C-alpha positions in Angstrom: -0.5 -0.1 0.0 2.8 2.4 0.6 4.5 2.0 -2.8 2.0 3.1 -5.2 1.5 6.5 -2.6 5.2 7.0 -2.5 5.9 6.3 -6.4 4.4 9.6 -7.5 6.0 11.5 -5.1 9.1 9.9 -6.5 8.2 10.5 -9.9 7.1 14.4 -8.6 10.2 14.9 -7.1 12.5 13.5 -10.1 10.5 15.8 -12.4 11.1 19.0 -9.7 15.0 18.1 -9.8 14.8 17.5 -13.9 13.1 21.1 -14.0 9.5 19.9 -14.4 6.8 21.0 -12.5 3.2 19.1 -11.9 1.4 21.6 -14.3 3.6 20.6 -17.4 2.5 19.3 -20.5 2.7 15.4 -21.1 4.8 15.5 -24.1 7.4 17.3 -22.0 7.3 14.6 -19.5 7.5 12.0 -22.4 10.1 13.8 -23.5 11.9 13.9 -20.7 11.3 10.4 -20.1 12.6 9.2 -23.3 15.8 11.1 -22.7 16.3 9.8 -19.4 15.7 6.1 -20.8 18.1 6.6 -23.8 20.4 7.8 -21.1 20.3 5.0 -19.0 20.7 2.7 -22.0 23.7 3.9 -23.6 24.8 4.0 -20.0 24.2 0.2 -19.8 25.4 -0.4 -23.0 28.9 1.2 -22.1 28.8 -0.5 -19.0 28.4 -4.1 -21.1 31.1 -2.7 -23.4 33.2 -1.9 -20.8 32.4 -5.3 -18.9 32.8 -6.8 -22.2 36.7 -5.2 -22.7 37.7 -6.1 -19.0 36.4 -9.6 -19.6 38.7 -10.1 -22.3 41.5 -8.2 -20.8 41.2 -10.3 -18.0 40.7 -13.6 -20.3 43.9 -12.8 -21.8 45.6 -12.0 -18.6 44.8 -15.4 -17.1 45.6 -16.8 -20.6 49.0 -15.2 -20.0 49.0 -16.1 -16.6 48.1 -20.0 -17.6 51.3 -19.7 -20.3 53.7 -19.0 -17.3 51.9 -21.5 -14.9 52.4 -23.9 -17.9 56.0 -22.8 -18.4 56.2 -23.0 -15.1 55.1 -26.3 -14.4 57.1 -27.4 -17.9 60.7 -26.2 -16.2 60.1 -27.7 -12.5 59.1 -30.7 -14.2 62.2 -30.4 -16.3 64.2 -29.5 -13.3 62.7 -32.4 -11.3 63.3 -35.0 -14.1 67.3 -33.9 -14.4 67.5 -34.0 -10.7 65.9 -37.4 -10.6 68.0 -38.1 -13.6 71.4 -37.1 -11.9 70.8 -38.4 -8.5 69.7 -41.7 -10.2 72.9 -41.2 -12.0 75.2 -40.8 -8.8 73.2 -43.7 -6.9 74.3 -46.0 -9.5 77.8 -44.7 -9.6 77.6 -44.6 -5.7 76.5 -48.5 -6.1 79.4 -49.8 -8.4 82.1 -48.0 -6.8 80.7 -49.9 -3.0 80.6 -52.9 -5.4 83.8 -53.0 -6.4 85.0 -51.9 -3.4 83.5 -54.6 -1.9 84.8 -57.1 -4.3 88.2 -55.6 -4.2 88.1 -55.8 -0.3 86.9 -59.5 -0.9 90.0 -60.2 -3.0 92.3 -58.7 -0.7 91.0 -60.6 2.1 90.9 -64.0 0.2 94.7 -63.2 -0.8 95.3 -62.6 2.6 93.9 -65.5 4.0 95.5 -67.5 1.6 99.0 -66.0 2.3 98.1 -66.5 6.1 97.4 -69.9 5.4 100.5 -70.5 3.7 102.6 -68.9 6.5 103.3 -65.9 4.1 102.0 -63.0 6.6 105.3 -60.8 5.1 103.6 -60.4 1.9 100.0 -59.6 3.3 101.1 -55.5 3.2 102.7 -56.1 -0.1 101.5 -55.0 -3.5 99.7 -57.9 -5.8 102.8 -57.8 -8.4 105.5 -57.9 -5.4 103.5 -61.2 -4.1 103.0 -62.4 -8.1 106.8 -62.0 -8.2 107.8 -63.7 -4.9 105.5 -66.6 -5.6 107.1 -67.0 -9.3 110.8 -66.7 -7.7 110.1 -69.3 -5.4 108.7 -71.6 -8.2 111.6 -71.1 -10.5 114.1 -71.7 -7.3 112.2 -74.6 -6.9 112.8 -75.9 -10.3 116.2 -75.0 -10.1 116.9 -76.6 -7.2 114.7 -80.6 -8.8 117.2 -79.8 -11.8 120.6 -79.3 -10.5 120.4 -83.0 -8.7 119.5 -84.9 -12.2 122.5 -82.4 -14.0 124.8 -84.0 -10.9 123.6 -87.3 -11.5 124.1 -86.6 -15.5 128.0 -86.1 -14.7 128.2 -89.7 -12.9 131.2 -91.5 -13.9 133.3 -89.2 -11.3 130.4 -88.7 -8.9 131.6 -90.4 -5.7 129.3 -91.7 -3.1 129.2 -88.4 -2.0 126.9 -87.5 -5.3 124.7 -90.2 -4.6 124.0 -88.4 -1.0 124.2 -85.0 -2.5 121.4 -86.2 -5.1 119.5 -88.2 -2.3 119.6 -85.0 -0.2 118.4 -82.6 -3.1 115.8 -85.6 -4.0 114.5 -85.4 -0.2 114.7 -81.4 -0.7 112.6 -81.6 -3.3 109.7 -83.6 -2.0 109.9 -81.7 0.6 109.5 -78.5 -0.9 106.4 -80.3 -2.7 105.3 -81.7 -0.2 105.4 -79.0 2.2 104.8 -75.9 -0.3 102.3 -74.4 2.1 104.6 -73.1 4.3 106.9 -70.7 2.6 107.7 -68.5 5.8 111.8 -69.2 5.1 113.0 -67.1 1.9 114.7 -69.3 -1.1 118.3 -68.3 0.1 117.8 -69.6 3.5 116.6 -72.6 2.2 119.7 -72.9 -0.3 122.2 -72.1 2.7 120.0 -74.3 4.7 120.8 -77.4 2.4 124.4 -76.6 1.7 125.0 -76.7 5.9 123.1 -80.0 6.2 125.6 -81.5 3.3 128.3 -80.1 4.8 127.8 -81.3 8.4 127.1 -84.8 6.8 130.3 -84.5 4.6 132.4 -83.6 7.4 132.7 -87.6 8.3 134.1 -88.7 4.7 137.7 -88.9 4.5 139.9 -86.6 2.5 141.3 -88.1 -0.8 142.4 -87.0 -4.1 139.4 -89.0 -6.0 137.2 -86.4 -4.0 139.1 -83.5 -5.0 139.1 -84.4 -9.1 135.0 -84.4 -8.8 135.3 -81.5 -6.5 137.2 -79.9 -9.5 134.9 -80.6 -12.4 132.0 -79.8 -10.5 133.9 -76.4 -10.0 134.1 -76.0 -13.0 130.6 -76.6 -14.2 129.8 -74.1 -11.5 131.8 -71.7 -12.3 130.7 -71.8 -16.3 126.6 -71.6 -14.7 127.9 -68.9 -12.6 129.2 -67.0 -15.8 125.7 -68.0 -17.7 124.1 -66.7 -14.8 126.1 -63.2 -14.4 125.5 -62.7 -18.6 121.9 -63.4 -17.4 122.0 -60.9 -15.0 123.3 -58.2 -16.7 120.7 -58.6 -19.5 118.2 -58.9 -16.9 119.2 -55.4 -15.5 119.1 -53.6 -19.0 115.8 -54.9 -19.2 114.7 -53.4 -15.9 116.7 -50.1 -17.1 114.8 -49.7 -20.3 111.6 -50.4 -18.1 112.3 -47.9 -15.8 112.7 -45.5 -18.9 109.5 -46.7 -20.5 107.6 -46.1 -17.5 108.8 -42.6 -16.5 108.0 -41.8 -20.6 104.5 -43.0 -19.7 104.0 -41.0 -16.5 105.3 -38.2 -19.0 102.8 -38.6 -21.6 100.5 -39.2 -18.7 101.1 -35.8 -16.9 100.8 -34.6 -20.5 97.6 -36.0 -21.3 95.9 -34.8 -17.9 97.1 -31.3 -18.6 95.7 -31.4 -21.9 92.9 -32.8 -20.8 92.7 -30.4 -17.5 91.2 -27.4 -19.6 88.5 -29.2 -21.2 87.6 -30.9 -17.8 87.5 -27.4 -16.2 85.6 -26.0 -18.7 83.0 -28.8 -18.4 82.8 -28.1 -14.8 81.9 -24.6 -15.4 79.3 -25.4 -17.8 77.9 -27.6 -15.1 78.3 -24.7 -12.4 76.8 -22.9 -15.5 73.6 -25.1 -15.7 73.4 -25.0 -11.8 73.4 -21.2 -11.7 70.9 -21.1 -14.1 68.5 -23.4 -12.7 68.6 -21.7 -9.6 68.1 -18.6 -11.3 65.3 -20.0 -13.0 63.8 -20.8 -9.7 64.0 -17.9 -8.3 62.5 -16.0 -11.0 59.6 -19.0 -11.3 58.8 -18.0 -7.9 59.0 -14.2 -8.2 56.6 -15.0 -11.3 54.4 -17.1 -9.3 54.1 -14.2 -6.3 53.6 -11.6 -9.2 50.2 -14.1 -10.9 48.8 -14.8 -7.5 48.9 -10.8 -6.6 47.4 -10.4 -9.8 44.8 -13.1 -9.7 43.9 -11.8 -6.3 43.7 -8.2 -7.4 41.7 -9.6 -10.6 39.4 -11.9 -8.8 38.3 -8.7 -6.7 37.9 -7.0 -9.8 36.0 -9.3 -11.2 33.8 -9.8 -8.3 32.8 -6.1 -8.3 32.1 -6.6 -11.7 30.4 -9.7 -11.0 27.9 -7.8 -8.7 27.6 -5.1 -10.7 26.6 -6.8 -13.9 24.0 -8.8 -11.8 22.5 -5.9 -10.5 22.3 -4.3 -14.1 21.3 -7.9 -15.4 18.5 -7.8 -13.0 16.9 -4.5 -13.8 17.2 -5.4 -17.5 15.4 -8.6 -16.7 12.7 -6.5 -14.8 12.2 -4.2 -17.7 12.0 -6.7 -19.8 9.9 -8.8 -18.0 7.5 -5.7 -17.5 7.5 -4.6 -21.4 7.1 -8.6 -22.4 4.0 -8.9 -19.9 2.6 -5.8 -21.6 3.5 -6.8 -25.2 2.2 -10.5 -24.0 -1.3 -8.6 -22.4 -2.0 -6.7 -25.9 -1.2 -9.5 -27.9 -3.0 -11.8 -26.5 -6.2 -9.3 -26.4 -6.0 -8.9 -29.8 -5.3 -12.5 -30.5 -8.6 -13.4 -28.6 -10.3 -10.4 -30.4 -9.5 -12.1 -34.1 -10.4 -15.2 -32.4 -13.6 -13.9 -31.6 -14.4 -12.6 -35.0 -13.0 -15.4 -36.6 -15.4 -17.7 -34.9 -18.2 -15.4 -35.9 -17.0 -15.3 -39.4 -17.0 -18.9 -39.3 -20.4 -19.2 -38.0 -21.8 -17.2 -40.7 -19.6 -18.8 -43.4 -21.3 -22.2 -42.1 -24.4 -20.7 -41.9 -24.1 -19.2 -45.5 -23.0 -22.6 -47.2 -25.9 -24.4 -45.3 -28.5 -21.8 -47.0 -26.5 -22.6 -50.6 -26.8 -26.1 -49.4 -30.3 -26.1 -49.2 -30.9 -24.1 -52.5 -28.8 -26.4 -54.1 -31.0 -29.0 -53.4 -33.7 -26.9 -54.3 -32.4 -26.2 -57.4 -31.4 -30.4 -58.1 -35.3 -30.8 -57.2 -36.7 -28.1 -59.8 -33.8 -29.8 -62.3 -35.6 -33.4 -61.7 -38.9 -32.0 -61.9 -38.3 -30.1 -65.4 -36.6 -33.3 -66.7 -39.6 -35.5 -65.8 -41.8 -32.6 -67.5 -39.6 -32.4 -70.2 -39.7 -36.1 -70.5 -43.3 -36.5 -70.5 -43.9 -33.7 -73.4 -41.7 -35.5 -74.7 -43.5 -38.7 -75.0 -46.5 -36.7 -75.7 -45.0 -35.2 -78.7 -43.5 -38.6 -80.1 -47.5 -40.6 -79.5 -48.7 -37.0 -81.7 -46.3 -38.2 -84.3 -46.7 -41.1 -84.1 -50.4 -40.8 -85.1 -49.1 -38.0 -87.6 -47.1 -40.6 -89.3 -50.0 -43.0 -88.8 -52.4 -40.5 -90.9 -49.6 -39.8 -93.2 -49.7 -43.1 -94.2 -53.6 -43.3 -94.1 -53.0 -40.0 -96.1 -50.2 -41.6 -98.4 -53.0 -44.7 -99.3 -55.8 -42.1 -100.0 -53.6 -39.8 -102.3 -52.3 -43.2 -104.2 -56.4 -43.5 -104.5 -56.6 -40.3 -105.2 -53.7 -40.2 -108.2 -55.5 -43.2 -109.3 -58.7 -41.3 -109.1 -56.8 -38.4 -111.0 -55.2 -40.2 -113.8 -58.5 -41.1 -114.4 -59.5 -37.6 -114.2 -56.6 -35.9 -115.6 -58.5 -36.6 -118.8 -61.3 -35.0 -117.7 -59.4 -31.6 -116.4 -59.2 -29.4 -119.2 -58.9 -26.1 -117.9 -55.5 -24.8 -116.4 -57.1 -21.5 -114.8 -58.5 -23.7 -112.2 -55.6 -25.2 -111.5 -53.8 -21.8 -111.3 -56.0 -20.5 -108.8 -55.8 -24.0 -106.9 -52.5 -23.6 -106.8 -52.6 -20.1 -105.3 -54.8 -21.4 -102.6 -52.4 -24.1 -101.5 -49.6 -21.7 -101.5 -51.4 -19.5 -99.2 -52.2 -22.6 -97.3 -48.9 -23.5 -97.5 -48.0 -20.1 -95.9 -50.3 -20.6 -93.1 -48.9 -23.9 -92.4 -45.3 -22.5 -92.6 -46.3 -20.1 -89.8 -48.1 -22.4 -87.8 -44.9 -24.8 -88.3 -42.9 -21.7 -87.2 -45.1 -21.2 -84.1 -44.9 -24.6 -83.2 -41.0 -24.8 -83.8 -40.2 -21.7 -81.4 -41.8 -23.6 -78.4 -40.7 -26.9 -79.2 -36.9 -25.5 -79.9 -37.0 -23.9 -76.2 -38.6 -26.6 -74.8 -36.6 -29.5 -76.4 -33.2 -30.1 -76.1 -30.4 -31.0 -78.4 -31.4 -34.3 -78.0 -34.6 -34.3 -79.5 -33.6 -31.9 -82.6 -33.0 -35.1 -84.7 -36.7 -36.5 -83.8 -38.0 -33.0 -84.8 -35.9 -32.6 -87.8 -37.5 -36.6 -88.4 -40.8 -35.3 -88.3 -40.5 -32.2 -90.5 -38.9 -34.1 -93.2 -41.7 -36.4 -92.9 -44.2 -33.1 -92.8 -42.7 -32.0 -95.9 -42.8 -35.1 -97.6 -46.2 -35.2 -96.8 -46.6 -31.3 -98.0 -44.8 -32.2 -101.4 -47.1 -34.8 -101.6 -50.1 -32.9 -101.1 -48.7 -30.2 -103.7 -48.4 -33.1 -106.2 -51.6 -34.4 -105.5 -53.2 -30.8 -105.7 -51.3 -30.4 -108.7 -52.8 -33.8 -110.3 -56.5 -32.7 -108.5 -58.5 -31.9 -111.1 -61.6 -31.9 -109.8 -62.7 -29.3 -107.4 -64.7 -31.7 -105.5 -62.3 -34.1 -104.6 -60.1 -31.1 -103.8 -62.5 -29.2 -101.4 -63.2 -32.6 -99.5 -58.8 -32.6 -99.3 -58.9 -29.1 -98.4 -61.3 -29.7 -95.7 -59.4 -32.9 -94.6 -56.5 -30.6 -94.4 -58.1 -28.1 -92.5 -59.0 -30.6 -89.6 -55.3 -31.6 -89.7 -54.3 -27.9 -89.4 -56.6 -27.6 -86.4 -55.5 -30.7 -84.7 -52.0 -29.2 -85.3 -53.3 -26.4 -83.8 -54.3 -27.3 -80.5 -51.2 -29.4 -80.6 -49.3 -26.0 -80.7 -51.7 -24.6 -77.5 -50.3 -27.2 -75.8 -47.1 -26.5 -76.7 -47.1 -23.2 -76.0 -48.8 -23.9 -72.3 -45.6 -26.4 -71.4 -43.3 -23.6 -73.2 -44.9 -21.1 -70.6 -44.7 -23.8 -67.9 -40.8 -23.9 -69.0 -40.7 -20.2 -68.9 -41.3 -20.0 -65.3 -39.2 -22.7 -64.3 -36.6 -20.9 -66.2 -37.5 -17.5 -64.2 -37.5 -19.8 -61.0 -34.1 -20.8 -61.9 -32.9 -17.1 -63.1 -34.0 -16.0 -59.5 -32.9 -18.6 -57.3 -29.4 -18.2 -59.3 -29.5 -14.6 -58.4 -30.2 -15.2 -55.0 -27.2 -18.1 -55.4 -25.3 -15.2 -56.8 -25.9 -12.7 -53.9 -25.0 -15.4 -51.3 -21.8 -15.9 -53.0 -21.4 -12.3 -53.2 -21.6 -12.4 -49.5 -19.2 -15.0 -49.6 -16.5 -13.4 -50.9 -17.5 -10.4 -48.8 -16.9 -12.8 -46.0 -14.1 -14.4 -47.7 -11.9 -10.8 -48.2 -12.7 -9.6 -44.5 -11.3 -12.8 -43.4 -8.7 -12.7 -45.7 -7.9 -9.0 -44.9 -7.9 -10.1 -41.1 -5.6 -13.0 -42.4 -3.2 -10.5 -44.0 -3.4 -8.5 -40.9 -2.9 -11.6 -38.7 0.2 -12.8 -41.1 1.6 -9.3 -40.7 1.5 -9.2 -37.3 3.3 -12.5 -37.7 5.4 -10.9 -39.9 6.7 -8.4 -38.0 7.4 -10.9 -35.0 9.0 -13.4 -37.1 11.2 -9.9 -38.2 11.9 -9.3 -34.7 13.1 -13.1 -33.9 14.9 -12.9 -37.4 16.7 -9.8 -35.7 17.1 -11.7 -32.4 18.6 -14.8 -34.2 20.8 -12.8 -36.4 22.1 -10.7 -33.3 22.7 -14.1 -31.7 24.0 -15.7 -35.1 26.6 -12.3 -34.9 27.0 -13.2 -31.3 28.0 -16.6 -32.0 30.2 -16.0 -35.2 32.0 -13.7 -32.9 32.2 -16.4 -30.3 33.3 -19.4 -32.9 36.0 -15.9 -34.0 37.2 -16.1 -30.3 37.1 -19.6 -30.2 39.1 -20.0 -33.5 41.5 -17.3 -32.1 42.1 -19.2 -29.2 42.4 -22.5 -30.8 45.0 -20.8 -33.1 46.7 -19.2 -30.4 46.7 -22.3 -28.0 48.0 -24.5 -31.4 50.7 -21.8 -31.3 50.8 -22.2 -27.5 51.7 -26.3 -28.3 54.0 -25.6 -31.4 56.2 -23.2 -28.9 55.7 -25.8 -26.2 56.3 -28.6 -28.8 59.7 -26.8 -30.0 60.6 -26.1 -26.3 60.1 -29.6 -25.1 62.3 -30.6 -28.3 64.6 -27.8 -27.6 65.2 -29.1 -23.8 65.6 -32.2 -24.7 68.1 -31.7 -27.0 69.6 -29.4 -24.0 69.0 -32.3 -21.8 70.9 -34.6 -24.6 73.5 -32.3 -24.9 74.0 -32.2 -20.8 73.7 -36.3 -20.9 76.4 -36.3 -23.7 78.3 -33.4 -21.9 78.1 -35.3 -18.1 79.1 -38.4 -20.1 82.2 -37.0 -21.3 82.6 -35.5 -18.5 82.4 -38.6 -16.6 84.7 -40.4 -19.2 87.7 -37.4 -18.7 87.0 -38.1 -14.9 87.5 -41.6 -15.6 90.3 -41.5 -17.8 92.1 -38.6 -15.4 91.5 -41.6 -12.6 93.2 -44.0 -15.0 95.8 -41.5 -15.6 96.6 -40.9 -12.3 96.1 -44.4 -10.9 98.9 -45.7 -13.9 100.6 -43.0 -13.0 100.8 -43.6 -9.6 101.7 -47.2 -10.4 104.1 -46.4 -12.7 106.2 -43.9 -10.1 105.6 -46.4 -7.5 107.3 -49.0 -9.4 109.7 -46.4 -10.4 110.6 -45.8 -7.5 110.5 -49.6 -6.4 113.0 -50.3 -8.9 115.4 -47.3 -8.2 115.0 -48.7 -4.5 116.1 -51.9 -6.2 119.0 -50.7 -8.0 120.2 -48.9 -5.0 120.1 -52.2 -3.3 121.7 -54.1 -6.3 124.5 -51.7 -6.2 124.9 -51.9 -2.9 125.3 -55.4 -2.9 127.5 -55.5 -6.1 130.3 -53.2 -4.0 129.8 -55.7 -1.1 130.5 -58.6 -3.4 133.2 -57.2 -5.0 134.6 -56.6 -1.7 133.6 -60.2 -0.6 135.0 -61.5 -3.9 138.1 -59.7 -2.7 138.3 -61.4 0.8 137.4 -64.7 -1.1 140.4 -64.4 -3.5 142.5 -63.8 -0.3 141.3 -67.0 1.5 141.9 -69.2 -2.1 145.0 -67.7 -2.4 146.0 -69.0 1.5 144.2 -72.0 0.9 146.3 -72.7 -2.3 149.2 -71.8 -0.5 148.3 -74.1 2.2 147.4 -77.0 0.2 150.2 -76.8 -2.4 151.9 -79.5 -1.0 149.4 -82.1 -0.7 147.9 -81.4 -4.1 149.7 -83.0 -7.3 150.3 -81.3 -10.7 147.0 -81.9 -12.5 145.4 -80.8 -9.7 147.2 -77.7 -9.1 146.6 -76.7 -13.1 142.6 -77.3 -12.0 143.0 -75.0 -8.7 145.1 -72.3 -11.1 142.3 -72.4 -13.9 139.8 -71.8 -11.0 141.6 -69.2 -9.3 141.9 -67.4 -13.2 138.1 -67.6 -13.4 137.9 -66.1 -9.9 139.9 -63.4 -10.7 137.9 -63.0 -13.9 134.4 -62.7 -11.7 135.0 -58.8 -10.3 135.4 -57.4 -13.6 131.8 -58.8 -14.5 130.3 -57.8 -11.0 129.3 -54.5 -11.7 126.5 -55.4 -13.4 125.4 -58.8 -11.7 123.4 -59.6 -8.6 124.9 -60.9 -5.2 123.6 -62.7 -2.4 122.9 -60.6 0.5 125.6 -59.7 2.9 124.2 -61.8 5.9 124.4 -64.9 3.7 127.9 -64.3 2.3 128.8 -63.7 5.7 127.7 -66.7 7.0 129.3 -68.4 3.8 132.7 -66.9 5.3 132.4 -67.9 8.7 131.7 -71.3 7.8 134.8 -71.6 5.4 137.2 -69.8 7.9 135.8 -72.6 10.3 136.3 -75.2 8.3 140.0 -74.4 6.3 141.5 -77.5 7.2 138.8 -79.4 5.0 139.7 -78.7 1.5 136.8 -81.3 0.4 134.2 -79.3 1.8 134.8 -75.9 -0.5 133.3 -77.4 -4.1 129.9 -77.4 -1.9 130.2 -74.0 -1.1 130.7 -72.8 -4.7 127.7 -75.0 -5.3 125.6 -73.3 -3.2 126.6 -70.1 -4.3 125.9 -70.1 -7.4 122.3 -71.9 -7.1 121.6 -68.6 -4.6 122.9 -66.5 -7.1 120.7 -67.8 -9.7 117.8 -67.3 -7.6 118.5 -63.8 -6.8 118.5 -62.8 -10.2 115.2 -64.9 -11.0 113.7 -62.6 -8.2 115.2 -59.5 -9.7 113.7 -60.3 -13.3 110.5 -60.6 -12.3 109.9 -58.0 -9.9 111.3 -55.8 -12.8 109.0 -56.1 -15.1 105.7 -57.7 -13.4 103.2 -56.1 -15.9 104.7 -57.2 -19.3 104.4 -60.8 -19.6 106.7 -60.3 -23.3 109.8 -59.6 -20.9 109.2 -62.7 -18.5 110.8 -65.9 -19.7 109.7 -68.8 -18.2 111.4 -70.7 -15.3 111.7 -73.5 -17.4 114.1 -71.8 -20.1 116.1 -70.4 -17.0 117.0 -73.4 -15.1 117.8 -75.1 -18.9 120.0 -71.7 -19.4 
């Protein structure tokens, strides 16, 4: 109740604000309202346009944000994939390193266990090459020890029971060495010197005789020759060791050079890896900054969108209210007009139905009248046919009478003499003919009006028959000569004419009835025409109303078409936007594909560089390993060389001592030894004199062993028979030491190693 009272007040206040009073004309108010409506429409259109532009901008910004987020996601995925790959590679390398270390530790532990089981605890902390060399030297020494007793047995004609005992001792030693092979706690030098001491202790009980001295002299010669060969072999092996040292130094220098050559590449690869890491960190930071900016922008845009949505909702609500009010008014008007049109159409249809009923009733009456007319015409035709048949019969009877009259005329022709009478009769007959023709014409008119075209043939037949009768009558009249007969005939003809006149009267009555019926039909036709005109008028009115309705429908259709065109335009614009979006999406996909391809290429390049880096690191490690190994070998060989030089100096000194001891022994034994043996001993002295010249490049036994040997010789100078055993044990130990030197000098070169069998044979 308050709203209707408040609305006029609000309208009045608004008019007063706009500068109009309540007494102002309606046109001014309408003009003001129209201008306000136009302003509101323009404001609404501008607001909608701004809203559309803001929506498009928001969509574009959201698309850019989505693109940036997609790029960030792709970069993060690539980063995660790279980190995972690097982690996997690191895990694999760590696992391989652990496996190799475990295998190496297992191998070292197995070797240590084996050495510990065999009693070689001294070799546990040495390198594998030294362990292998030591084992090979032991094998060579054992083979030489097994071959020497066989050689001594080969010289057996001059051998004494001492030689057989030595062979037995060697065989027992060989068997004990093969049986007790796991026990390698003593060195080969010590085993050889122990064997020599055992043989000396056994031979102390043998008396000194000349044949023993001869055997010792021959054995001394063999030992001297063997010592010479061993010295030559030792010198050759020492030269080979020096060459090996030079080769290893060259390899070490080349390894250092390659390391120096690969160092810049390794540094460049490391720098590239660091650059990649820095770029990844920069990308992470940039992505985080972009994400923050995008989040802030999204929040700001969300607030703006919410405000715009609320504004749009209010505008849409106002617009919908206005449209609903206008549509309600238009619908009410259209419903009222439709109802009026429907009422008019129903009234017109009722009138049309009533008129159709009247027309149908009139048509029924016309059909009934037509049927009655047809019945009357048929009855009249039947009567006319009956009359015609009667006339034919009369004509036939007249024909018979005419034939009779002709016969009479023939009889009376002779009697007729005057032609004037005949002419008068002919004139009378002509007048009668004219009368008959008029009567016939009077009869023909109603017959022609009443009869249809179907009875024309019958009428023609009747007229032909009548004409034939008349001609026959004329002929009869021409030939009639008697007036009486002619008069009688004329009377008969008059009677016939009377009958015909009666028939004509009947025909005239029938024609009158036909005329009345025709007039009734014409009146009915007029009424039908009037009703048809009314129907046409009603139809024209109906068509006019229909055209008006069609015009209204066309206007509504035009409005619908306009709305559909607007909708189609909007759809086309949306389709264009969709196509543009799809095109942009396709471009984005192409960009992503190209970026992924570039990333794949970069990943492949990175993997290749990492593989090269790993290979370079592996090569560097290998080169460092080889360099360290070669350096160790060089250091070891230098130490060995120094030791050998010291040994050679000591041996030269010991040889001088041995020479003096031999001279003393010779001076002591000259009284007892015969001449041949003196020559042999002199030869031995020459050999021993020639030995110091060659000892500069030969390996000698250790000083402790030589000191033990000298102590044994000095304590037993009286027993001359025991010195050859000392000479036997000396070359054996010397050859074993030379074999050990050869094997330690080149442990990694299989082509420089000679088999122990060859050494023993030499």
